[in-house]
N, C-alpha and C positions, 0 to 999 in steps of 0.2 A: 840713901843709906841701905835700904833694903836690897836695891839692885847690886850694890857693891858687895854686900854680905853674901847674896846668892851666887855672885860670880866667883867669889873667893872659895865658897864651898864646892862649887862645880869644878874649879881648877884643882882643888885638893883631891877630890874623888877621882878625877881623870889621872892625876899623877899616881894615885894608889893602884888603880885597876888596869891602866894601860900596859904596864910591864907584864902583868898576868896574861893579858890578851895577846900580846906579841909572842910571849913564850908558848902559849897554846897553839898559835899559828905556826910557829917554828917547829913544834913537836909534830903537828899534823903534817906539815910539809916534809919532815924527815921521814915519816912513814910512807910517803908517796914517791920517794926518790928512786925506789927500785922499779925497774921496768922489766917485765917478763915477756919472752918471745917464744912462739911456737911456730915451727916450720913444717908444713905438710908436703910430702913428696909423693908422686904418683906411682913409684915402684915400677913394676913390670907393665903398668899402664902408660898412658901418655897424658901430658898436661904440665904446665909450668907450676913451679912451687907456689904454695899459698902461705903467706906470712901473716900471723895474727899476733898483735901485741896487747898487753894489758891496758895501754893508754888509748887504744882505738875506741871510737864512739860505740857505746853499748856492749863493749867486751867484758866489762867488770860488773858482775851481778851484785845485788845488794846483800844477798845472803846465800848460804849453801842451799837452803830450801828453794830459793827462786832461781838458782843457777841452771842453765840449760846447756845443751851440747854446744861446744865452741866458745864457752864463756869461762872467765876466771871468777874466783870468789875467795874471800879471806875468812879464815877460821882459825882461832887460837893463835893469832899473830903469824900465821903462815898463809901463803897464797897457793891455790890449787887451780888446775885446769881440767875441765870436763872434756874428755876425748870425744870427737865427733862420732855419731852413730852411722853416718854415711859419708861417702867420698864427696868432695866438692864437685859442683856441676861441671867445672872446667876439666875434670879428670875423665879420661876415657879408658874403659876396660881393655885388656889385651885383645888384639884382633885374632881371628882364626878360630876361636871357640866361644862358647857362651859362658862368660865369666860374670861373677857377682862380687861386689866389695864385701870383705869378710872381717875387716878390722885393721889394726895398725901394729907395727913392730917398732920398738924404740932402738936407739943406737946400741944399747947393751943387750939387744936380743929379746927384750921382754914383750910378750904378746899383750896388747891392750884392746879392750872393746868395752865401752861404757864404763870406764874406770876414771877416777879422779887422781891426777898426778900432782904430787907436791913439787911445785916449781922451785922452792928454796934448795932442793937437793940436786938440781940440774946444773951442769957446768955452765958458767957465765949466764945463769938465769935463762938458758935457752933449751927448749925441748924439740928434738927432731923426730918426727913420726913418718914412717913410710907405709903407704897403703898396701894392703894384702888383698889378693884376688883369688876367688875360689871358682873352680870350673863346674860346679853343680848346676843343674838346670832341670826343668820339668816341662811337659807339654800336655795339654788337655784337649779333648774332643767332645763336642756335643753329641749326645746319643739320640735324643728324640725331640720332637716338637712339644713345647709346653702348651697345655690347654688349661686356661683358668676359667672356671664356671661360677665362682662365687668369691666373696670376700674371705679373708682368713689365710690358711696355709695351702700352698700348692707345691708338691714335690717335683723335683726335676732330677734327671740322671746325667752324669758326665762320666767320661772314660779317661783314666790315666794312660794316655797314649805313649808317653815316654818319660823316663826319669833317670838321671845320672847323679849319683852321690859321689862327689869328687873329693878333693883335698886342697889344702893351702900349703905351699912350700914356705916354711919358716926359716930355711937355711940350715946348712951344716947337718943335714940328715933329720932335722926336726920337721914335723908336719902337723897340720890340723885336719883331722879326718872326719868327714860328715857321716853321721849314722842314719838319719832319717829326715823327713821334711813334713811339715804341716802346711796346709793350704789355707790362707786367710782370704775369704771372700768379703767383698765390700758392698754395702747397700747402694742403691741408685734410684733412678726414675724411669718410667715408661712414658713415651709420647703417644697419646691416643687422641685423635681428632682435635689436635691443637692444644690439648690439655696435658699438663705434666702430673703424672700419677706416681707418687713415691712408693717404694717398696723396701722392706727390710729383709735381710738374709738371716738364716738360722740353720743349725744342724737339724736334721729331721726330728720332729717332735720336741725340739728345743725351744728356747726363748729367742724371739726375734730381737735384733739389735743392729747397730751400725756396722758391725763386723761379725763374722762367724768363722770359727776355726774347725778344720776337718780333723779327723784322726791322723795318727802318724803313718806315713807311707814309706816303704822301702822299695828297692828295685824288684822285689818279688811281686809287687802289686801292679806291675805294668800290664795293661790290657784288661784290667778289671773295671767294672762299673761301680759307681758310688752315688749315693743320694744326698741332696741338700734340699732346702725349702726356701721359698720366698713368701713373704707375708704382706698382704694388703689390708689395711684397716677398713672397717665398714663405712666410715665417713668418706674415705678416699674412693672406695669402690662405687659409692652412690653418685659420684661426680661423672661417671661414665654413662654415656647415652646407651639405652638398650639396643642390642644388636650384636653383630659379629665384627670384631676388630682384629686385624692382623698387624703385627709389629715384630720387633726383635728385642730380646732381652740380652743386654750387654753387661757382663760381669767382669770386674777386675779382680785378679787373684794373685796374691804375692806369696812366694815360698819362704817359710821360716825354717831355717836349717839348724839342726842340732848337731854339734860336733864335739870331739874330744881330742886331746893332744897326744902326739906320739913323740917320744924323746929318743934321741940317739943314745947308744950305750956309753959312749965316751965323748960327751960334749966338751968343747974347748972353752976358754975364758970368754969368748965372744958369743958363745951359744950355750947358755945354761940350760939345765933341765927345765922343761915346761910343765910345772905342776900347778894346776888350777882346776876349778870345778868345771862341769860341763857348760859350754857356751852356746848361745844361739845368735844367729845373724839373719837379717832380712835380705833375701836374695832377689832374683829376677821376678818381674811381674808379667803375667800373660793376660790376654783378654779372651774370654769365652763368650761367643755369640750364639744364641739359640733362637730359632724361629718361634714365635709365640702367637697363639690364637686366644683372644679373650672374648667370652660369650657372656654378655650382660643381658639377663632375661627377667630381671625383677621389674615390677610395676609400681610406680610411686603412689598410685591411687588405691591399690588393693594389696599392698605387700604384707599387711597384717591380717588379711582375711583369708581363711582357709576353707575350702569347700570339700567336704568328705565325698569320696567317690564310692563306687559299688563295692570295692574291697573293704571299705570302712563302715558298711551298713550295720554290722553288729555293734560297733562302738556307738553309732548314731542312735541305735535303739536304746542303748543303756543310758545315755546322757541327754537325749533329745526329747521332744514332745511326743505324746501318744499319736498313733496313726489315725487317719481319718475314719476308718471303719470302727476302730475301738471307741472313738469319740461318740459316734452315732449310737453304739450299744450302751454307752455309759449314761446317756440321758434318762432312759426309762428306769435304770437302776437307782439313780439319784432321786427320781420322783417317788419310787416305792419306799425308799428309806425315809424320805421326808414325811410321807403319809403315815407310815408306821409310828414315827415319833409323835406326830400330832394326835393320832388315835390313842396312844398310850397316855399322853398328857390329859386328854379329855376324860378317859376312864378313871384316872386317879382323882380328878376334880369331882366327878359324880359320886364316887365312893365316899369322899370326905363330906359332901353335902348330906348324904343319907345318914351318916353318923351324927351329924348335928341335929337332924330331925328326930331321931330316936331319943336323943338326950333332952 
């Protein structure tokens, strides 16, 4: 009887909740019926179109906060796409000049760089983006050999050998004009006697880190020398065997270009005025190689012991022990003081005894 009663209750509950379950499944499925597509074109560069859909594996992020470049996300019942910060690896820049990827232009002429596009507003749920290329570039030269003599900071000098601040053609008289460039140096490692010694980069007298940004440069700075620093911690420096070590310092440096838009006076319907805040894009990367000499002269046995030299004799006199000659002269003086004290004590005692006898 108990089994029959349990079975009847279970069937009743199943009949009640199963419609709700299927309704929720249907509602969930209805929200997933829309498929959104993004088509990336190489523009003046070369390379086949890249197609990204919202149903691709890993294409849909869990939230806006977790969404990365090339991903979709849902916010307030709308689907958005995060525009890529760089061109696909299959795209090649235009030949003949040193070009860098600088952003995207949509079919309606809108410049996009690190923006979220609402896919619900796109025709047929499809967004077409064409790569834009900028002809800005820079070139560096090593000025001197770096010589490292201790842990901590070591300055080095480089020359801005060449710099071209170009522009991006947005079509119909509209352009994206580059104003200046900052150089982003990246930390790395030194190979010394089979050991890998990490170093960090930093602006001169700045804080060391994984990356270091230079000041802003324009074409007026071509031919000038500038300083940066590398930093080796005490712990890593002590891993190096004492002696003279010769190696090379290889620094990767990426140009971060700042640009502003220029709009034609009479844009047509396909080329609206480009009104947006100042933009930045990451351009070409160059490698700066400098010869390096590292002199490790510390000693693990006496690194904390300091021996004053002749120039520090005055300091030694102030904080050290008395000299040998002074010590010899001090012995008679101590004896004389001791005898005087004993004599004074004996005299007092004798005087007290005399007073007792008279009384």
